[in-house]
N, C-alpha and C positions, 0 to 999 in steps of 0.2 A: 447405507446411504455409502457414495463415493467418498473420494478425498476430495474428488475435487466440486464435493455438493458446501461436504464440508468447510470446505474454503468462501467459496460465497454464500454460508453461512454465517461464518466467521465476517468474511469482509462487512456486512450486513450490520450486524454488529458492532464492528470498529467505525464503522459511517452513522451509527444511532448515538453514541459515545460521543465523539468527535466533533459530529457537524457536517461530515459526507466530505465533499467537493471543495468547498467555499473553505472548509479549513484546511486541507490537503495542499491547497494549491500557496497556502502561504509558503510552504515549504521551500528550503531547497534540497539539491544533491546531496551535499555536507546532513544534512538535517533524516533522512531518510538516512544514510549509513547508518546514523547512529544510533537507528531508532533498532535498523535489524542486529546491529554486532553487541547492543544491549538484550537484547534479546536470548543472543546466540550464548554467551560471555556467564558461562558459569551454570548453563539450568542444564543438564544430565538427568538420565534417572527417569520416576514415571511423567511425569511433566513431559518428557522432553518428544513426544509425539504433537501434545496440542501446541505448543513453542513451537512445532515446524510448519503447526498450521497458520498458526497466532502470522507469523513471516512473512509464510505466503500472502497469507490478503494484505501487507504493508509491503513486499515486494509488488502486489498486483496498483495498490493503493498510488503505491513512485510512480510507475511506468503507464496511469492513469492520469495522471498531475501533467507528466512529463511530457505526451497528448497534447494535453490543454492550449499546456502553453505553448508547445513547437507550431498545433492547430491557433491561435492567438496573433505569432506573432509571424507565421508568413507570409509573405508578399505575394503567394503565388493568390492566397485567396482571395485579395481583395479582386482580383482579376477574373475570378470565378462568377 
């Protein structure tokens, strides 16, 4: 399995655990930064790689949430 596939699997796991887009969209930018920072701090050693996969999936969730929020407030969307 490639690293990209691993991130996709982790993203699906996170969605199943936390409820997906409806849950993600309740968070603000500061929340996403905190989640990622908390995963980074103090986690070295054998679980480093799995933590990085989880962080990559969190970053994707943050970007997807951002994109959905931007699309829902985009005035151009109303004129399309």
